[in-house]
Jmol script that loads the backbone (N, CA, C; Angstrom):
load data "model"
ATOM      1  N   MET A   1     107.502  93.723  93.559  1.00  0.00           N
ATOM      2  CA  MET A   1     107.826  94.459  94.549  1.00  0.00           C
ATOM      3  C   MET A   1     108.274  93.202  96.086  1.00  0.00           C
ATOM      4  N   GLY A   2     106.942  92.846  95.977  1.00  0.00           N
ATOM      5  CA  GLY A   2     107.203  91.426  97.522  1.00  0.00           C
ATOM      6  C   GLY A   2     108.131  91.690  98.496  1.00  0.00           C
ATOM      7  N   GLY A   3     108.035  92.808  99.219  1.00  0.00           N
ATOM      8  CA  GLY A   3     109.009  93.168 100.294  1.00  0.00           C
ATOM      9  C   GLY A   3     110.365  93.557  99.908  1.00  0.00           C
ATOM     10  N   GLU A   4     111.121  93.221  98.701  1.00  0.00           N
ATOM     11  CA  GLU A   4     112.217  93.850  98.778  1.00  0.00           C
ATOM     12  C   GLU A   4     112.321  94.468  97.868  1.00  0.00           C
ATOM     13  N   HIS A   5     113.067  95.822  98.477  1.00  0.00           N
ATOM     14  CA  HIS A   5     112.997  97.023  97.161  1.00  0.00           C
ATOM     15  C   HIS A   5     114.700  97.080  96.949  1.00  0.00           C
ATOM     16  N   THR A   6     114.333  97.952  96.025  1.00  0.00           N
ATOM     17  CA  THR A   6     115.678  98.124  95.714  1.00  0.00           C
ATOM     18  C   THR A   6     116.276  99.453  96.022  1.00  0.00           C
ATOM     19  N   ARG A   7     115.736 100.587  96.648  1.00  0.00           N
ATOM     20  CA  ARG A   7     116.271 101.910  96.815  1.00  0.00           C
ATOM     21  C   ARG A   7     116.599 101.775  97.711  1.00  0.00           C
ATOM     22  N   GLY A   8     118.382 101.621  97.944  1.00  0.00           N
ATOM     23  CA  GLY A   8     118.898 101.666  99.137  1.00  0.00           C
ATOM     24  C   GLY A   8     118.507 101.255 100.073  1.00  0.00           C
ATOM     25  N   ARG A   9     118.538 101.890 100.893  1.00  0.00           N
ATOM     26  CA  ARG A   9     118.518 101.942 103.042  1.00  0.00           C
ATOM     27  C   ARG A   9     116.644 101.220 102.888  1.00  0.00           C
ATOM     28  N   GLU A  10     116.045 101.790 101.983  1.00  0.00           N
ATOM     29  CA  GLU A  10     114.536 101.155 102.496  1.00  0.00           C
ATOM     30  C   GLU A  10     114.767  99.455 102.662  1.00  0.00           C
ATOM     31  N   ALA A  11     115.560  98.694 102.114  1.00  0.00           N
ATOM     32  CA  ALA A  11     115.997  97.305 102.170  1.00  0.00           C
ATOM     33  C   ALA A  11     115.816  96.883 103.563  1.00  0.00           C
ATOM     34  N   THR A  12     116.624  97.826 104.279  1.00  0.00           N
ATOM     35  CA  THR A  12     117.436  97.331 106.026  1.00  0.00           C
ATOM     36  C   THR A  12     116.600  98.231 107.036  1.00  0.00           C
ATOM     37  N   VAL A  13     115.565  99.074 106.262  1.00  0.00           N
ATOM     38  CA  VAL A  13     114.534 100.028 107.483  1.00  0.00           C
ATOM     39  C   VAL A  13     113.566  99.356 107.577  1.00  0.00           C
ATOM     40  N   ASP A  14     113.299  98.810 108.791  1.00  0.00           N
ATOM     41  CA  ASP A  14     111.709  98.468 109.416  1.00  0.00           C
ATOM     42  C   ASP A  14     111.206  99.628 109.348  1.00  0.00           C
ATOM     43  N   GLN A  15     111.222 100.439 110.013  1.00  0.00           N
ATOM     44  CA  GLN A  15     110.491 101.520 110.250  1.00  0.00           C
ATOM     45  C   GLN A  15     110.520 102.852 110.224  1.00  0.00           C
ATOM     46  N   ILE A  16     109.599 103.839 109.269  1.00  0.00           N
ATOM     47  CA  ILE A  16     109.859 105.115 109.005  1.00  0.00           C
ATOM     48  C   ILE A  16     108.895 105.909 110.186  1.00  0.00           C
ATOM     49  N   ARG A  17     109.496 106.932 110.476  1.00  0.00           N
ATOM     50  CA  ARG A  17     107.751 108.117 110.997  1.00  0.00           C
ATOM     51  C   ARG A  17     109.080 109.074 110.787  1.00  0.00           C
ATOM     52  N   LEU A  18     107.594 110.750 111.111  1.00  0.00           N
ATOM     53  CA  LEU A  18     108.209 111.636 111.233  1.00  0.00           C
ATOM     54  C   LEU A  18     108.364 112.171 112.490  1.00  0.00           C
ATOM     55  N   LYS A  19     109.377 112.671 112.260  1.00  0.00           N
ATOM     56  CA  LYS A  19     110.260 113.075 113.545  1.00  0.00           C
ATOM     57  C   LYS A  19     109.218 114.144 114.211  1.00  0.00           C
ATOM     58  N   SER A  20     109.179 114.243 115.834  1.00  0.00           N
ATOM     59  CA  SER A  20     107.510 114.930 116.661  1.00  0.00           C
ATOM     60  C   SER A  20     107.983 115.965 116.754  1.00  0.00           C
ATOM     61  N   ARG A  21     109.493 116.264 116.836  1.00  0.00           N
ATOM     62  CA  ARG A  21     110.271 117.171 117.528  1.00  0.00           C
ATOM     63  C   ARG A  21     109.856 118.760 116.623  1.00  0.00           C
ATOM     64  N   ALA A  22     109.295 120.064 116.850  1.00  0.00           N
ATOM     65  CA  ALA A  22     108.616 121.127 116.588  1.00  0.00           C
ATOM     66  C   ALA A  22     108.226 120.939 114.908  1.00  0.00           C
ATOM     67  N   LEU A  23     107.361 120.039 114.937  1.00  0.00           N
ATOM     68  CA  LEU A  23     106.849 119.597 113.581  1.00  0.00           C
ATOM     69  C   LEU A  23     105.284 119.739 113.901  1.00  0.00           C
ATOM     70  N   GLU A  24     104.689 120.584 113.247  1.00  0.00           N
ATOM     71  CA  GLU A  24     103.238 120.793 113.555  1.00  0.00           C
ATOM     72  C   GLU A  24     102.451 120.312 111.867  1.00  0.00           C
ATOM     73  N   TRP A  25     101.786 119.924 112.244  1.00  0.00           N
ATOM     74  CA  TRP A  25     100.939 120.097 110.480  1.00  0.00           C
ATOM     75  C   TRP A  25      99.657 119.638 110.396  1.00  0.00           C
ATOM     76  N   ARG A  26      98.431 120.081 109.343  1.00  0.00           N
ATOM     77  CA  ARG A  26      97.328 119.712 109.695  1.00  0.00           C
ATOM     78  C   ARG A  26      97.055 119.439 108.064  1.00  0.00           C
ATOM     79  N   GLU A  27      96.002 118.578 107.964  1.00  0.00           N
ATOM     80  CA  GLU A  27      95.371 118.505 106.865  1.00  0.00           C
ATOM     81  C   GLU A  27      94.216 119.396 106.703  1.00  0.00           C
ATOM     82  N   LEU A  28      93.988 120.074 105.586  1.00  0.00           N
ATOM     83  CA  LEU A  28      93.133 121.259 105.341  1.00  0.00           C
ATOM     84  C   LEU A  28      92.919 120.259 103.494  1.00  0.00           C
ATOM     85  N   ASP A  29      91.369 120.418 103.284  1.00  0.00           N
ATOM     86  CA  ASP A  29      90.660 120.012 102.157  1.00  0.00           C
ATOM     87  C   ASP A  29      91.210 118.792 101.640  1.00  0.00           C
ATOM     88  N   GLY A  30      91.606 117.861 101.813  1.00  0.00           N
ATOM     89  CA  GLY A  30      92.689 116.717 101.343  1.00  0.00           C
ATOM     90  C   GLY A  30      94.181 117.019 101.302  1.00  0.00           C
ATOM     91  N   GLU A  31      94.310 118.634 101.555  1.00  0.00           N
ATOM     92  CA  GLU A  31      96.255 118.334 101.430  1.00  0.00           C
ATOM     93  C   GLU A  31      96.720 118.905 102.353  1.00  0.00           C
ATOM     94  N   LEU A  32      98.138 119.241 102.756  1.00  0.00           N
ATOM     95  CA  LEU A  32      98.840 119.333 103.794  1.00  0.00           C
ATOM     96  C   LEU A  32      99.421 120.289 104.110  1.00  0.00           C
ATOM     97  N   VAL A  33      99.164 120.684 105.253  1.00  0.00           N
ATOM     98  CA  VAL A  33      99.998 122.304 105.369  1.00  0.00           C
ATOM     99  C   VAL A  33     101.029 121.924 106.568  1.00  0.00           C
ATOM    100  N   ALA A  34     102.244 121.875 106.564  1.00  0.00           N
ATOM    101  CA  ALA A  34     103.273 121.460 107.891  1.00  0.00           C
ATOM    102  C   ALA A  34     104.281 122.508 108.092  1.00  0.00           C
ATOM    103  N   LEU A  35     104.888 122.762 109.251  1.00  0.00           N
ATOM    104  CA  LEU A  35     105.833 123.702 109.671  1.00  0.00           C
ATOM    105  C   LEU A  35     106.860 123.223 110.573  1.00  0.00           C
ATOM    106  N   GLU A  36     107.975 123.253 110.554  1.00  0.00           N
ATOM    107  CA  GLU A  36     109.165 122.590 111.126  1.00  0.00           C
ATOM    108  C   GLU A  36     109.448 123.923 111.331  1.00  0.00           C
ATOM    109  N   ALA A  37     109.037 124.296 112.719  1.00  0.00           N
ATOM    110  CA  ALA A  37     109.443 125.373 113.755  1.00  0.00           C
ATOM    111  C   ALA A  37     111.162 125.710 113.964  1.00  0.00           C
ATOM    112  N   GLU A  38     111.899 124.650 114.100  1.00  0.00           N
ATOM    113  CA  GLU A  38     113.371 124.450 114.227  1.00  0.00           C
ATOM    114  C   GLU A  38     113.896 125.584 113.230  1.00  0.00           C
ATOM    115  N   ARG A  39     113.831 125.163 111.475  1.00  0.00           N
ATOM    116  CA  ARG A  39     114.462 125.466 110.910  1.00  0.00           C
ATOM    117  C   ARG A  39     112.864 126.967 109.889  1.00  0.00           C
ATOM    118  N   SER A  40     112.006 127.260 110.645  1.00  0.00           N
ATOM    119  CA  SER A  40     110.840 127.843 110.035  1.00  0.00           C
ATOM    120  C   SER A  40     110.550 127.379 108.367  1.00  0.00           C
ATOM    121  N   LEU A  41     110.545 125.848 108.347  1.00  0.00           N
ATOM    122  CA  LEU A  41     110.273 125.759 107.291  1.00  0.00           C
ATOM    123  C   LEU A  41     109.300 125.264 107.113  1.00  0.00           C
ATOM    124  N   TYR A  42     107.941 125.793 106.062  1.00  0.00           N
ATOM    125  CA  TYR A  42     106.569 125.575 105.666  1.00  0.00           C
ATOM    126  C   TYR A  42     106.611 124.599 104.538  1.00  0.00           C
ATOM    127  N   LEU A  43     105.873 124.020 104.544  1.00  0.00           N
ATOM    128  CA  LEU A  43     105.455 122.711 103.508  1.00  0.00           C
ATOM    129  C   LEU A  43     104.266 122.689 103.499  1.00  0.00           C
ATOM    130  N   ALA A  44     104.008 122.265 102.065  1.00  0.00           N
ATOM    131  CA  ALA A  44     102.333 121.946 101.553  1.00  0.00           C
ATOM    132  C   ALA A  44     102.849 120.835 100.710  1.00  0.00           C
ATOM    133  N   ALA A  45     101.267 119.971 100.550  1.00  0.00           N
ATOM    134  CA  ALA A  45     101.725 118.904  99.922  1.00  0.00           C
ATOM    135  C   ALA A  45     100.240 118.338  99.096  1.00  0.00           C
ATOM    136  N   ASN A  46     100.226 117.475  98.074  1.00  0.00           N
ATOM    137  CA  ASN A  46      99.107 117.294  97.606  1.00  0.00           C
ATOM    138  C   ASN A  46      98.716 116.036  97.971  1.00  0.00           C
ATOM    139  N   PRO A  47      97.326 115.786  97.549  1.00  0.00           N
ATOM    140  CA  PRO A  47      96.964 114.747  98.607  1.00  0.00           C
ATOM    141  C   PRO A  47      97.590 113.387  98.274  1.00  0.00           C
ATOM    142  N   ALA A  48      98.311 113.009  97.638  1.00  0.00           N
ATOM    143  CA  ALA A  48      99.383 111.585  97.449  1.00  0.00           C
ATOM    144  C   ALA A  48     100.479 111.883  98.671  1.00  0.00           C
ATOM    145  N   ALA A  49     100.986 112.858  98.602  1.00  0.00           N
ATOM    146  CA  ALA A  49     102.272 113.058  99.351  1.00  0.00           C
ATOM    147  C   ALA A  49     101.287 113.148 100.899  1.00  0.00           C
ATOM    148  N   THR A  50      99.846 113.355 101.085  1.00  0.00           N
ATOM    149  CA  THR A  50      99.429 113.925 102.521  1.00  0.00           C
ATOM    150  C   THR A  50      98.941 112.277 102.967  1.00  0.00           C
ATOM    151  N   LEU A  51      98.823 111.299 101.319  1.00  0.00           N
ATOM    152  CA  LEU A  51      98.652 110.382 102.293  1.00  0.00           C
ATOM    153  C   LEU A  51      99.882 109.680 102.832  1.00  0.00           C
ATOM    154  N   LEU A  52     101.023 109.902 102.155  1.00  0.00           N
ATOM    155  CA  LEU A  52     102.164 109.195 102.794  1.00  0.00           C
ATOM    156  C   LEU A  52     102.529 109.995 104.006  1.00  0.00           C
ATOM    157  N   TRP A  53     102.545 111.043 104.296  1.00  0.00           N
ATOM    158  CA  TRP A  53     102.653 111.884 105.204  1.00  0.00           C
ATOM    159  C   TRP A  53     101.683 111.311 106.612  1.00  0.00           C
ATOM    160  N   GLN A  54     100.360 111.222 106.333  1.00  0.00           N
ATOM    161  CA  GLN A  54      99.572 110.469 107.516  1.00  0.00           C
ATOM    162  C   GLN A  54      99.941 108.998 108.126  1.00  0.00           C
ATOM    163  N   ARG A  55     100.316 108.550 107.307  1.00  0.00           N
ATOM    164  CA  ARG A  55     101.055 107.159 107.396  1.00  0.00           C
ATOM    165  C   ARG A  55     102.384 107.393 108.053  1.00  0.00           C
ATOM    166  N   LEU A  56     103.275 107.838 107.641  1.00  0.00           N
ATOM    167  CA  LEU A  56     104.532 108.568 108.520  1.00  0.00           C
ATOM    168  C   LEU A  56     104.219 109.144 110.237  1.00  0.00           C
ATOM    169  N   ALA A  57     103.135 109.441 110.079  1.00  0.00           N
ATOM    170  CA  ALA A  57     102.910 109.872 111.504  1.00  0.00           C
ATOM    171  C   ALA A  57     102.615 108.967 112.575  1.00  0.00           C
ATOM    172  N   ASP A  58     102.061 107.440 112.290  1.00  0.00           N
ATOM    173  CA  ASP A  58     102.300 106.563 112.712  1.00  0.00           C
ATOM    174  C   ASP A  58     103.398 105.693 112.635  1.00  0.00           C
ATOM    175  N   GLY A  59     104.096 105.817 111.791  1.00  0.00           N
ATOM    176  CA  GLY A  59     105.600 105.115 111.382  1.00  0.00           C
ATOM    177  C   GLY A  59     104.794 103.352 110.748  1.00  0.00           C
ATOM    178  N   ALA A  60     105.411 103.551 109.326  1.00  0.00           N
ATOM    179  CA  ALA A  60     105.089 102.786 108.619  1.00  0.00           C
ATOM    180  C   ALA A  60     106.369 102.272 107.782  1.00  0.00           C
ATOM    181  N   THR A  61     106.344 100.984 107.331  1.00  0.00           N
ATOM    182  CA  THR A  61     107.521 100.538 106.589  1.00  0.00           C
ATOM    183  C   THR A  61     107.504 101.318 105.019  1.00  0.00           C
ATOM    184  N   TYR A  62     108.449 101.018 104.163  1.00  0.00           N
ATOM    185  CA  TYR A  62     108.713 101.671 102.620  1.00  0.00           C
ATOM    186  C   TYR A  62     107.094 100.890 102.205  1.00  0.00           C
ATOM    187  N   SER A  63     106.916  99.126 102.213  1.00  0.00           N
ATOM    188  CA  SER A  63     106.226  98.341 101.762  1.00  0.00           C
ATOM    189  C   SER A  63     105.133  99.433 101.750  1.00  0.00           C
ATOM    190  N   ASP A  64     104.507  99.558 103.502  1.00  0.00           N
ATOM    191  CA  ASP A  64     103.240  99.864 103.728  1.00  0.00           C
ATOM    192  C   ASP A  64     102.976 101.543 102.728  1.00  0.00           C
ATOM    193  N   LEU A  65     103.992 102.237 102.503  1.00  0.00           N
ATOM    194  CA  LEU A  65     103.782 103.707 101.616  1.00  0.00           C
ATOM    195  C   LEU A  65     103.239 103.111 100.551  1.00  0.00           C
ATOM    196  N   CYS A  66     103.856 102.116  99.641  1.00  0.00           N
ATOM    197  CA  CYS A  66     103.829 101.929  98.159  1.00  0.00           C
ATOM    198  C   CYS A  66     102.667 101.140  98.252  1.00  0.00           C
ATOM    199  N   GLU A  67     102.020 100.375  99.224  1.00  0.00           N
ATOM    200  CA  GLU A  67     100.769  99.199  99.068  1.00  0.00           C
ATOM    201  C   GLU A  67      99.626 100.959  98.847  1.00  0.00           C
ATOM    202  N   ALA A  68      99.944 101.799 100.347  1.00  0.00           N
ATOM    203  CA  ALA A  68      98.810 102.804 100.303  1.00  0.00           C
ATOM    204  C   ALA A  68      98.728 103.562  99.128  1.00  0.00           C
ATOM    205  N   LEU A  69      99.828 104.022  98.507  1.00  0.00           N
ATOM    206  CA  LEU A  69      99.529 104.492  96.781  1.00  0.00           C
ATOM    207  C   LEU A  69      99.001 103.977  96.129  1.00  0.00           C
ATOM    208  N   VAL A  70      99.266 102.335  96.006  1.00  0.00           N
ATOM    209  CA  VAL A  70      98.575 101.572  94.674  1.00  0.00           C
ATOM    210  C   VAL A  70      97.039 101.424  95.284  1.00  0.00           C
ATOM    211  N   SER A  71      97.250 101.426  96.786  1.00  0.00           N
ATOM    212  CA  SER A  71      95.182 100.786  97.086  1.00  0.00           C
ATOM    213  C   SER A  71      94.336 102.558  96.548  1.00  0.00           C
ATOM    214  N   ALA A  72      95.121 103.527  96.889  1.00  0.00           N
ATOM    215  CA  ALA A  72      94.355 104.767  96.605  1.00  0.00           C
ATOM    216  C   ALA A  72      94.033 105.362  95.346  1.00  0.00           C
ATOM    217  N   TYR A  73      95.267 105.107  94.544  1.00  0.00           N
ATOM    218  CA  TYR A  73      95.327 105.468  93.209  1.00  0.00           C
ATOM    219  C   TYR A  73      95.185 104.730  92.311  1.00  0.00           C
ATOM    220  N   ALA A  74      95.361 103.613  92.513  1.00  0.00           N
ATOM    221  CA  ALA A  74      95.400 102.313  91.766  1.00  0.00           C
ATOM    222  C   ALA A  74      96.402 102.314  90.328  1.00  0.00           C
ATOM    223  N   ILE A  75      97.637 102.760  91.078  1.00  0.00           N
ATOM    224  CA  ILE A  75      98.703 102.778  89.814  1.00  0.00           C
ATOM    225  C   ILE A  75      99.649 101.505  90.321  1.00  0.00           C
ATOM    226  N   ASP A  76     100.454 101.830  89.231  1.00  0.00           N
ATOM    227  CA  ASP A  76     101.215 100.374  89.353  1.00  0.00           C
ATOM    228  C   ASP A  76     102.281 100.195  90.335  1.00  0.00           C
ATOM    229  N   HIS A  77     102.934  99.137  90.846  1.00  0.00           N
ATOM    230  CA  HIS A  77     103.751  99.150  91.878  1.00  0.00           C
ATOM    231  C   HIS A  77     105.352  99.702  91.999  1.00  0.00           C
ATOM    232  N   HIS A  78     105.484  99.733  90.243  1.00  0.00           N
ATOM    233  CA  HIS A  78     106.992 100.485  90.249  1.00  0.00           C
ATOM    234  C   HIS A  78     106.628 101.918  89.761  1.00  0.00           C
ATOM    235  N   VAL A  79     105.283 102.814  89.675  1.00  0.00           N
ATOM    236  CA  VAL A  79     105.220 103.764  89.959  1.00  0.00           C
ATOM    237  C   VAL A  79     105.121 104.190  91.445  1.00  0.00           C
ATOM    238  N   ALA A  80     104.296 103.470  92.135  1.00  0.00           N
ATOM    239  CA  ALA A  80     104.553 103.903  93.853  1.00  0.00           C
ATOM    240  C   ALA A  80     105.563 103.037  94.448  1.00  0.00           C
ATOM    241  N   ASP A  81     106.492 102.715  93.718  1.00  0.00           N
ATOM    242  CA  ASP A  81     108.055 102.677  94.699  1.00  0.00           C
ATOM    243  C   ASP A  81     108.869 103.477  94.139  1.00  0.00           C
ATOM    244  N   ARG A  82     108.556 103.840  92.850  1.00  0.00           N
ATOM    245  CA  ARG A  82     109.756 105.602  92.304  1.00  0.00           C
ATOM    246  C   ARG A  82     108.606 106.722  93.055  1.00  0.00           C
ATOM    247  N   ASP A  83     107.861 106.721  93.234  1.00  0.00           N
ATOM    248  CA  ASP A  83     106.959 108.299  94.224  1.00  0.00           C
ATOM    249  C   ASP A  83     107.759 107.983  95.604  1.00  0.00           C
ATOM    250  N   VAL A  84     107.149 106.967  96.138  1.00  0.00           N
ATOM    251  CA  VAL A  84     107.433 106.629  97.676  1.00  0.00           C
ATOM    252  C   VAL A  84     109.110 107.238  97.759  1.00  0.00           C
ATOM    253  N   GLY A  85     109.995 106.318  96.872  1.00  0.00           N
ATOM    254  CA  GLY A  85     111.503 106.661  96.638  1.00  0.00           C
ATOM    255  C   GLY A  85     112.292 108.640  96.812  1.00  0.00           C
ATOM    256  N   GLN A  86     111.031 108.862  96.084  1.00  0.00           N
ATOM    257  CA  GLN A  86     111.373 110.496  95.886  1.00  0.00           C
ATOM    258  C   GLN A  86     110.712 111.435  97.017  1.00  0.00           C
ATOM    259  N   PHE A  87     109.358 110.952  97.864  1.00  0.00           N
ATOM    260  CA  PHE A  87     109.362 111.388  98.625  1.00  0.00           C
ATOM    261  C   PHE A  87     109.840 111.392  99.726  1.00  0.00           C
ATOM    262  N   LEU A  88     110.133 110.008 100.043  1.00  0.00           N
ATOM    263  CA  LEU A  88     111.251 110.026 101.413  1.00  0.00           C
ATOM    264  C   LEU A  88     112.744 110.617 101.159  1.00  0.00           C
ATOM    265  N   ASP A  89     113.230 110.987  99.918  1.00  0.00           N
ATOM    266  CA  ASP A  89     114.161 111.506  99.732  1.00  0.00           C
ATOM    267  C   ASP A  89     113.992 112.845  99.856  1.00  0.00           C
ATOM    268  N   GLN A  90     112.609 113.553  99.650  1.00  0.00           N
ATOM    269  CA  GLN A  90     112.661 115.112  99.966  1.00  0.00           C
ATOM    270  C   GLN A  90     112.148 115.080 101.740  1.00  0.00           C
ATOM    271  N   ALA A  91     112.224 114.481 102.060  1.00  0.00           N
ATOM    272  CA  ALA A  91     111.798 114.164 103.717  1.00  0.00           C
ATOM    273  C   ALA A  91     113.006 114.395 104.287  1.00  0.00           C
ATOM    274  N   ARG A  92     114.045 113.442 103.870  1.00  0.00           N
ATOM    275  CA  ARG A  92     115.207 113.207 104.648  1.00  0.00           C
ATOM    276  C   ARG A  92     115.568 114.521 104.009  1.00  0.00           C
ATOM    277  N   GLU A  93     115.934 114.495 103.221  1.00  0.00           N
ATOM    278  CA  GLU A  93     116.510 115.888 103.005  1.00  0.00           C
ATOM    279  C   GLU A  93     116.364 117.600 104.233  1.00  0.00           C
ATOM    280  N   PHE A  94     115.037 117.560 104.245  1.00  0.00           N
ATOM    281  CA  PHE A  94     114.436 118.342 104.822  1.00  0.00           C
ATOM    282  C   PHE A  94     114.497 117.920 106.765  1.00  0.00           C
ATOM    283  N   GLY A  95     115.431 116.807 106.951  1.00  0.00           N
ATOM    284  CA  GLY A  95     115.483 116.150 108.239  1.00  0.00           C
ATOM    285  C   GLY A  95     114.112 115.676 109.046  1.00  0.00           C
ATOM    286  N   LEU A  96     113.649 115.069 108.217  1.00  0.00           N
ATOM    287  CA  LEU A  96     111.551 115.095 108.782  1.00  0.00           C
ATOM    288  C   LEU A  96     111.756 113.648 109.317  1.00  0.00           C
ATOM    289  N   LEU A  97     112.815 112.535 109.703  1.00  0.00           N
ATOM    290  CA  LEU A  97     112.110 111.343 109.363  1.00  0.00           C
ATOM    291  C   LEU A  97     113.093 111.012 110.337  1.00  0.00           C
ATOM    292  N   GLU A  98     112.650 109.786 111.163  1.00  0.00           N
ATOM    293  CA  GLU A  98     113.138 108.981 112.290  1.00  0.00           C
ATOM    294  C   GLU A  98     113.104 107.292 111.472  1.00  0.00           C
ATOM    295  N   GLU A  99     114.296 106.663 111.369  1.00  0.00           N
ATOM    296  CA  GLU A  99     114.370 105.382 110.825  1.00  0.00           C
ATOM    297  C   GLU A  99     114.888 104.707 111.793  1.00  0.00           C
ATOM    298  N   ARG A 100     114.407 103.406 111.793  1.00  0.00           N
ATOM    299  CA  ARG A 100     114.349 102.277 112.719  1.00  0.00           C
ATOM    300  C   ARG A 100     114.949 101.271 112.127  1.00  0.00           C
TER     301      ARG A 100
END
end "model"
wireframe off; spacefill off
backbone 0.3
color backbone group
């Protein structure tokens, strides 16, 4: 992996973060519940997605997100890359991200 990613835009995006507008979320017993008020969207996430969400709240790079999964779950970098990519694709689909 070494800082270079093949998942499209991630290679050129420095910082990814959650949009702050109308997005409320809480962690309950290691899992996430979130409400995006603009579209009345309710989201729930497992512990791995909750970890990624928490990192995105403060802003993170794609590489930061992959490393967080590798560290927390002792998974292979390729698995982390795939999982982060899928998570970000869904977050983009829901319009939850700001990317710079």
